[in-house]
Every structure is written in structure tokens, then in C-alpha cells.
C-alpha positions as CSV (number, residue, x, y, z in Angstrom):
1,M,12.5,-4.6,-20.9
2,S,9.7,-6.4,-22.8
3,K,6.6,-4.3,-22.9
4,S,4.3,-7.3,-23.2
5,K,5.6,-9.1,-20.2
6,L,4.3,-6.6,-17.6
7,Q,1.3,-5.4,-19.7
8,T,-1.8,-5.3,-17.4
9,E,-5.5,-4.9,-18.3
10,F,-7.7,-3.5,-15.6
11,L,-11.2,-2.3,-15.9
12,G,-10.8,-2.1,-19.7
13,I,-7.7,0.1,-19.4
14,S,-4.3,-1.0,-20.7
15,F,-1.3,-0.3,-18.4
16,P,2.2,-0.9,-19.7
17,N,3.1,-2.3,-16.2
18,P,1.2,-2.8,-13.0
19,F,3.0,-0.1,-11.0
20,L,1.1,3.1,-10.4
21,L,2.1,6.3,-8.6
22,G,-0.2,6.5,-5.6
23,S,-2.1,9.7,-4.9
24,G,0.1,12.0,-2.9
25,P,3.1,14.3,-3.2
26,P,4.6,12.5,-6.2
27,T,1.5,13.4,-8.2
28,T,1.2,17.0,-7.1
29,R,1.5,18.6,-10.5
30,G,1.5,17.7,-14.2
31,E,5.2,18.2,-14.7
32,M,6.0,15.8,-12.0
33,I,3.7,13.1,-13.5
34,K,5.3,13.7,-16.9
35,E,8.7,13.0,-15.3
36,A,7.4,9.9,-13.7
37,F,6.0,8.7,-17.0
38,R,9.3,9.3,-18.7
39,A,10.9,7.1,-16.0
40,G,8.5,4.3,-16.9
41,W,5.6,4.3,-14.4
42,G,2.6,2.4,-15.7
43,G,0.1,5.1,-14.6
44,A,-0.6,7.7,-12.0
45,V,-3.3,8.5,-9.5
46,L,-3.5,12.3,-9.2
47,K,-3.2,14.0,-5.8
48,T,-6.7,14.2,-4.4
49,I,-8.8,16.9,-6.0
50,A,-11.9,18.6,-4.6
51,L,-14.1,21.6,-5.3
52,Q,-12.2,23.5,-2.6
53,P,-8.3,23.1,-2.5
54,T,-6.5,23.1,0.9
55,T,-3.4,24.6,2.4
56,D,-1.0,22.1,3.9
57,P,0.5,22.6,7.4
58,C,4.3,23.0,7.7
59,P,5.9,20.8,8.7
60,R,3.7,17.9,7.7
61,L,6.0,14.9,7.4
62,H,7.9,12.9,10.0
63,I,10.3,10.1,9.0
64,L,10.5,7.2,11.5
65,R,14.0,5.7,11.7
66,Q,15.9,3.0,13.5
67,G,19.5,4.1,13.0
68,Q,19.9,4.7,9.3
69,R,17.0,2.5,8.3
70,I,13.7,4.2,7.5
71,Q,10.8,2.3,9.1
72,G,8.0,4.5,7.9
73,M,6.5,7.9,7.8
74,V,3.6,9.8,9.3
75,N,2.1,12.6,7.4
76,I,-0.5,15.3,8.2
77,E,-0.7,16.2,4.5
78,L,-4.0,17.2,3.1
79,I,-5.3,17.1,-0.5
80,T,-4.3,19.3,-3.4
81,E,-3.5,22.9,-3.1
82,L,-4.4,23.5,-6.7
83,P,-7.9,24.7,-7.7
84,L,-10.0,22.6,-9.9
85,Q,-9.5,24.8,-13.0
86,R,-5.7,24.4,-12.6
87,W,-6.1,20.6,-12.6
88,E,-8.0,20.8,-15.8
89,D,-5.0,22.4,-17.3
90,E,-2.5,20.0,-15.6
91,I,-4.3,17.0,-17.0
92,D,-4.2,18.5,-20.5
93,L,-0.5,19.1,-20.1
94,I,0.0,15.4,-19.2
95,R,-2.3,14.2,-22.0
96,D,-0.4,16.3,-24.6
97,A,2.8,14.5,-23.8
98,Y,1.4,11.0,-22.9
99,P,-1.9,10.5,-24.7
100,G,-2.1,6.8,-23.9
101,R,-0.8,6.6,-20.4
102,P,-3.5,5.9,-17.8
103,I,-4.4,8.7,-15.5
104,I,-6.7,8.1,-12.5
105,A,-8.2,11.1,-10.8
106,S,-8.4,10.9,-7.1
107,I,-11.4,12.9,-5.9
108,M,-12.9,13.8,-2.5
109,G,-16.2,15.3,-1.4
110,G,-18.5,15.4,1.6
111,A,-22.2,15.1,2.3
112,N,-23.3,17.0,-0.7
113,P,-23.6,15.3,-4.1
114,D,-22.5,18.4,-5.9
115,E,-19.1,18.2,-4.2
116,W,-18.4,14.9,-5.9
117,Q,-20.3,15.3,-9.2
118,E,-19.0,18.7,-10.2
119,V,-15.4,17.5,-9.9
120,V,-16.2,14.4,-12.0
121,R,-18.0,16.5,-14.7
122,R,-15.1,19.0,-14.9
123,L,-12.3,16.5,-15.1
124,E,-13.8,13.7,-17.3
125,P,-13.6,15.7,-20.6
126,H,-9.8,16.2,-20.1
127,G,-9.1,12.5,-20.6
128,V,-8.8,10.8,-17.2
129,N,-9.4,7.0,-17.4
130,A,-11.0,6.4,-14.1
131,F,-11.9,8.0,-10.8
132,E,-10.6,6.9,-7.4
133,M,-12.8,8.1,-4.5
134,N,-10.7,9.1,-1.5
135,V,-13.1,8.1,1.3
136,S,-10.2,7.1,3.6
137,C,-7.8,10.0,4.3
138,P,-7.2,9.9,8.1
139,N,-6.3,13.6,8.2
140,F,-9.8,14.8,7.6
141,A,-12.6,14.9,10.2
142,E,-16.3,14.8,10.1
143,E,-18.0,14.1,6.8
144,K,-14.9,13.7,4.7
145,G,-11.9,11.3,4.6
146,A,-11.7,8.2,6.7
147,Q,-14.9,8.9,8.7
148,L,-16.9,8.9,5.6
149,G,-15.4,5.6,4.6
150,Q,-16.0,4.0,8.0
151,D,-19.8,4.5,7.8
152,P,-21.5,2.1,5.3
153,E,-24.5,4.3,4.6
154,S,-22.4,7.4,3.9
155,L,-20.0,5.4,1.8
156,A,-22.8,3.9,-0.3
157,L,-24.3,7.3,-0.8
158,A,-21.1,9.0,-1.9
159,I,-20.3,6.1,-4.4
160,S,-23.9,6.3,-5.8
161,W,-23.4,10.0,-6.5
162,V,-20.2,9.5,-8.4
163,R,-21.6,6.5,-10.2
164,E,-24.6,8.6,-11.3
165,A,-22.2,11.3,-12.8
166,T,-19.9,9.1,-14.9
167,Q,-19.7,6.0,-17.0
168,L,-15.9,5.7,-16.4
169,P,-14.6,3.2,-13.8
170,V,-15.1,4.2,-10.2
171,I,-12.6,2.9,-7.6
172,A,-13.2,3.2,-3.9
173,K,-10.0,3.7,-1.8
174,L,-10.8,2.2,1.6
175,T,-9.4,2.9,5.0
176,P,-7.6,0.2,7.1
177,N,-9.0,2.0,10.2
178,V,-12.0,-0.3,10.5
179,T,-12.7,-3.7,12.1
180,D,-14.4,-5.2,9.0
181,I,-13.1,-3.9,5.7
182,V,-14.7,-6.7,3.8
183,S,-18.2,-5.5,4.6
184,L,-17.3,-2.0,3.5
185,A,-15.9,-3.4,0.2
186,R,-19.2,-5.2,-0.3
187,V,-21.1,-2.0,0.4
188,A,-18.9,-0.2,-2.2
189,K,-19.6,-2.8,-4.8
190,E,-23.3,-2.8,-4.3
191,A,-23.3,1.0,-4.5
192,G,-21.7,0.9,-7.9
193,A,-17.9,0.8,-7.4
194,D,-16.1,-1.1,-10.1
195,A,-13.0,-1.8,-8.0
196,I,-11.4,-1.3,-4.6
197,T,-8.0,0.2,-3.6
198,A,-6.7,-1.4,-0.4
199,T,-5.7,0.6,1.5
200,N,-5.0,4.2,2.5
201,T,-2.7,5.1,5.4
202,L,-3.2,3.9,8.9
203,S,-4.0,6.5,11.6
204,G,-1.0,7.0,13.8
205,L,1.1,9.2,16.0
206,A,4.8,9.4,14.9
207,G,6.1,10.2,18.4
208,I,6.6,12.8,21.1
209,D,9.4,15.3,21.4
210,L,10.5,14.5,25.0
211,E,12.0,18.0,25.4
212,T,8.9,19.9,24.5
213,F,6.2,17.2,24.7
214,S,4.9,18.2,21.3
215,P,3.6,15.5,18.9
216,L,5.6,14.7,15.8
217,P,5.2,16.4,13.4
218,S,4.0,19.5,15.1
219,V,3.1,23.0,14.0
220,E,4.3,25.5,16.6
221,G,4.1,22.9,19.3
222,I,0.8,21.2,18.6
223,G,-0.3,18.6,16.1
224,I,-2.8,16.0,15.0
225,F,-2.9,12.2,14.4
226,G,-1.6,11.5,10.9
227,G,-1.4,8.8,8.3
228,Y,1.2,6.1,8.8
229,S,2.8,4.8,5.6
230,G,5.9,2.8,4.6
231,P,7.1,-0.8,5.2
232,G,5.3,-1.2,8.5
233,L,1.9,-0.6,6.9
234,K,2.3,-3.5,4.4
235,P,1.2,-6.3,6.7
236,V,-2.0,-4.4,7.5
237,S,-2.8,-3.4,4.0
238,L,-1.8,-6.8,2.6
239,R,-4.2,-8.5,5.0
240,C,-7.0,-6.1,4.0
241,A,-6.4,-6.8,0.3
242,A,-6.4,-10.5,0.8
243,S,-9.5,-10.4,3.0
244,I,-11.4,-8.4,0.3
245,A,-10.2,-10.7,-2.5
246,K,-11.4,-13.7,-0.6
247,G,-14.7,-12.2,0.4
248,V,-15.9,-9.9,-2.4
249,D,-15.8,-10.6,-6.2
250,I,-14.4,-7.2,-7.3
251,P,-11.2,-6.1,-9.0
252,L,-8.5,-4.9,-6.6
253,V,-5.6,-2.4,-6.5
254,G,-3.0,-3.1,-3.8
255,C,-1.6,-0.1,-1.9
256,G,0.4,0.2,1.4
257,G,4.0,-0.2,2.2
258,V,5.2,-1.2,-1.3
259,S,9.0,-0.6,-1.5
260,T,10.2,-3.6,-3.6
261,W,9.1,-5.7,-6.5
262,Q,8.6,-8.5,-4.0
263,D,6.1,-6.4,-2.1
264,A,4.2,-5.8,-5.4
265,A,4.3,-9.5,-6.3
266,E,2.8,-10.3,-2.9
267,Y,-0.1,-7.9,-3.4
268,I,-0.7,-9.5,-6.9
269,A,-0.5,-13.0,-5.3
270,V,-3.4,-12.0,-2.9
271,G,-5.6,-10.8,-5.8
272,A,-4.5,-7.3,-6.8
273,S,-4.1,-6.5,-10.5
274,L,-2.3,-3.2,-10.0
275,V,-0.1,-1.9,-7.2
276,Q,0.3,1.7,-6.1
277,V,3.5,3.2,-4.7
278,C,3.9,6.5,-2.9
279,S,6.2,6.7,0.1
280,A,9.0,4.8,-1.5
281,V,8.9,7.2,-4.4
282,M,9.2,10.1,-2.1
283,W,12.3,8.6,-0.5
284,R,14.0,7.2,-3.6
285,G,12.7,9.1,-6.6
286,Y,10.8,8.2,-9.7
287,S,13.8,6.1,-10.9
288,T,12.9,3.4,-8.4
289,I,10.5,2.1,-11.1
290,D,13.5,0.5,-12.9
291,K,14.2,-1.9,-10.0
292,L,10.5,-2.6,-9.6
293,T,9.9,-3.5,-13.2
294,R,13.2,-5.4,-13.7
295,G,12.7,-7.4,-10.5
296,L,9.1,-8.4,-11.3
297,E,9.8,-9.3,-14.9
298,G,12.8,-11.4,-13.8
299,Y,10.6,-13.2,-11.2
300,L,7.9,-13.9,-13.9
301,D,10.6,-15.2,-16.3
302,E,12.1,-17.4,-13.6
303,H,8.7,-19.0,-12.8
304,G,7.6,-19.4,-16.4
305,C,4.9,-16.7,-16.3
306,S,3.8,-14.7,-19.3
307,S,2.3,-11.8,-17.3
308,P,1.5,-10.7,-13.7
309,A,-2.0,-12.1,-14.2
310,D,-0.5,-15.6,-14.0
311,I,0.2,-15.1,-10.3
312,E,-2.9,-13.0,-9.5
313,G,-4.6,-14.5,-6.5
314,K,-2.4,-17.6,-6.4
315,A,-1.8,-17.3,-2.6
316,L,-5.5,-17.0,-1.7
317,P,-6.3,-20.7,-1.4
318,Q,-3.5,-21.0,1.1
319,I,-4.8,-18.3,3.4
320,V,-7.1,-20.2,5.7
321,T,-8.5,-20.1,9.3
322,L,-7.0,-21.5,12.4
323,S,-9.2,-24.6,12.4
324,D,-7.6,-25.5,9.0
325,L,-4.1,-25.6,10.3
326,D,-2.5,-29.0,11.2
327,I,-1.2,-28.3,14.7
328,S,0.3,-31.8,14.9
329,V,3.2,-30.5,12.7
330,R,6.3,-30.2,15.0
331,L,9.5,-28.5,13.9
332,L,13.0,-28.0,15.3
333,A,15.5,-25.2,14.7
334,E,18.7,-26.4,13.1
335,V,22.0,-24.4,12.9
336,D,24.3,-24.6,9.9
337,E,27.7,-24.5,11.8
338,D,29.5,-23.4,8.6
339,K,27.4,-20.3,8.4
340,C,27.1,-19.4,12.1
341,T,29.3,-16.4,13.1
342,G,28.8,-16.8,16.8
343,C,27.0,-13.5,17.2
344,E,24.7,-14.9,19.9
345,I,21.7,-13.0,18.7
346,C,19.7,-16.2,18.6
347,V,20.9,-17.2,22.1
348,R,19.6,-14.0,23.7
349,A,16.4,-14.0,21.8
350,C,15.5,-17.6,22.7
351,A,16.5,-17.0,26.3
352,S,14.0,-14.1,26.7
353,G,11.4,-14.6,24.0
354,A,11.1,-18.4,23.4
355,Y,12.1,-21.6,25.1
356,Q,15.7,-21.1,26.3
357,A,16.7,-23.8,23.8
358,I,19.9,-22.3,22.3
359,D,23.3,-22.1,23.9
360,M,26.8,-21.5,22.6
361,V,29.0,-24.5,22.2
362,G,32.4,-23.0,21.6
363,D,31.9,-20.3,18.9
364,V,28.8,-21.8,17.4
365,A,25.1,-21.8,18.5
366,S,23.6,-25.1,19.4
367,V,20.0,-26.0,19.7
368,N,18.7,-28.2,22.6
369,R,16.3,-30.6,20.8
370,E,14.3,-31.3,23.9
371,K,13.6,-27.6,24.6
372,C,13.1,-26.2,21.1
373,D,9.4,-25.8,20.1
374,G,10.0,-24.7,16.5
375,C,8.5,-21.2,16.9
376,G,10.8,-19.6,14.3
377,L,12.0,-16.6,16.2
378,C,15.7,-17.5,15.8
379,V,15.2,-18.1,12.1
380,G,13.9,-14.6,11.5
381,L,16.5,-12.9,13.6
382,C,19.7,-14.7,12.3
383,P,21.6,-12.1,10.3
384,V,23.3,-14.7,8.1
385,D,20.5,-17.2,7.5
386,A,22.3,-19.9,9.4
387,I,19.2,-21.3,11.1
388,T,16.3,-23.3,9.4
389,L,13.4,-25.2,10.7
390,V,13.3,-28.9,10.0
391,S,10.9,-31.7,10.9
392,R,11.4,-33.5,14.2
């Protein structure tokens, strides 16, 4: 793999590729991060560090499945269990092995400036490249986590404290659990943040055990709302990233539901320079970086691009408002009879979710041109890509 093809510059820091380990279980300890760097990850965001470590509940993860397919995960994981002094040693361990690989320290505090500034002052001498402020964890209440990041005044104050304590880049990791993330990104910039990570997990409830009526996951029968991650989060976080990129002039890191190189390329296309991956690493291992880097590099080669920066923000001009759409455009579903297997999925879907415009003619689906309204439901559901939309 060409090192130069995926080289990414961000906030004055050089990354060998735009793929970072997101803050979480994959960055729990220095030895784990060293293993990830050996595998080829472009950088790492340490598991969130604070003055006071926490103790995680057990169990704390619940995988959401549909059959064998993983749809997502809800966690009630907290921040690091390691004390601050231990993290000083862990960072030294990483730096000894990888002196040039970017390390971003994820930090958390509350309503006291010392909670933020002491962590910054202790970690900075050990060679971290930037600080990512976790103002968005949904598993903390009151003055920490997502509630801090939902209040503009508290957010601005916390960022100003960190900005006062360091000249290194400061990145604010925002929560999707708000109605207007753009205004919060603007507040973060005005308070001194150099960049935004969009986003943390979405507050969620994984499910209910219908035998015990306990929430999932639960600790001896009781539980809390957790953070939803995985593929289902991507549309939410991608929208947040695009909205920030269109509304605020600030560098951006994409995060949320990245499982494939295509996911990463989409984040870059809406304005992100770097992309963080966490849940997919937990499910597939650090070696998933090979598919990510090969896939993105192949895409760039195919499209004549010299670096990821060539596609950065390319999709933004095409993300518009409803009034910009040409609603006079009329389309029609068309079935490729050679591809159609006669499974009738499109027939059932159109009968109950669209315009009852598809019937079986022999062993092949057939579209009634008079009824079809071109909604696209059948196109997305066809398992063999036998249906396309064409102009009327």
C-alpha cells in the first residue's frame, strides 16, 4: 500500500491514513494501541481519561442482531478504569514504540476547571498530539457527559478551560442527542475548539427481556439507557457531520457507524478529514484496517484522486433543502427480467408499502406503469438488483 496515497494532514498533525481508533474499549491500554498501530491504524483516541477513574458495570454491552446480522450495539460502558498516573505510563509505552504515530487524548471533566486542566497538564508532556473533549457520553448524568454537551453555556466554559491550559489542538466531541448540533458546533468554535468530532453514540435502550422485564443490558435485573452504536447510527451521525460542515467553518472528524471503507469515504465526502472507528473494531478486530485502507485507496485510484483530501466535502453542494428539489421529476420502476428470480419480495412490499403497482407475470415481477409512482422501495429491497428507476 502506498503511504502517500492515504496520508492526511489535520490540525498540523500528519496521519499515515485517515482511519483512527475511536475512544473506547479498543484503546483501553497501551499494549492494545501498540497492537493496533502494528496493524496499520493511522492514529488512536485514548479511552476517555479523567481525574477520577471509574468502575464499569457488568455486563455492559448488548449486541443487536437480526438473525446472524449485527445491526448495532448498546453499551453502558463508562470511561477508563485506569488512574491518571497509569495513563502517563501507558502513553510513554506507546511513544517508545511509535514515536511518530498520532495519539489523541480523550478527556472528561465537570463543572470545575481543575478537573479538565489537571488532566491536560499531566498528559501533555508525555507526547499526545491533541485533546478530544468528551462532552457527549450518554452514560453520564448531571454535569458530565452528554448533558454538559447539550448546554451551550456549560460547553463553552469547559472548552475555554481546556483552551487556557494547552496550545495543542482541542477537539470537541459532540452528542447527536440534540435538536441543533450546528449551533453547538458554533459555540465550540467560538470558545476555542480547533475541530469537531461528530458524533458520539445515540442514547438508546437495547430492548427488554420479556421473561424478566429487565432492560438490556441489565445488572441484576435493572439497567440504564446506554449509547447506541454501529451501522444504524451512521445516518444520524453522517447528517450531523454534513450539517456542521455546511454551517460552521471548522475542521471535522467523522464518527458513528463506520464499518466499511465506503462509510469512511461518505464521511470524507461530507467534509470530514479523519474518520474514527470503534464498534466495528470490537466486532472484527484491529486487522479490519486492511480492508479499510485497501478499499479507500482503490476507490481513490479508480477516481483519479491523489489523496482523501480530493473528495473532502465534495457531496456538500448537493445536500440542499426541500425547496431546491425539482418535484416535477417523475420516475418509474423497471424490472430486468433476466435478473429477476421471482422471489416476490417487491410484490409484497409494493402491495403494502407503496402503490400496489407490481404483480407477478409468470415467474417474473412486472410493473404497472399507470400505478407506479417511482418511490424506490422495490429498488432497495430487491436482493439481486433487478429493479432500477428510469424516467417516464
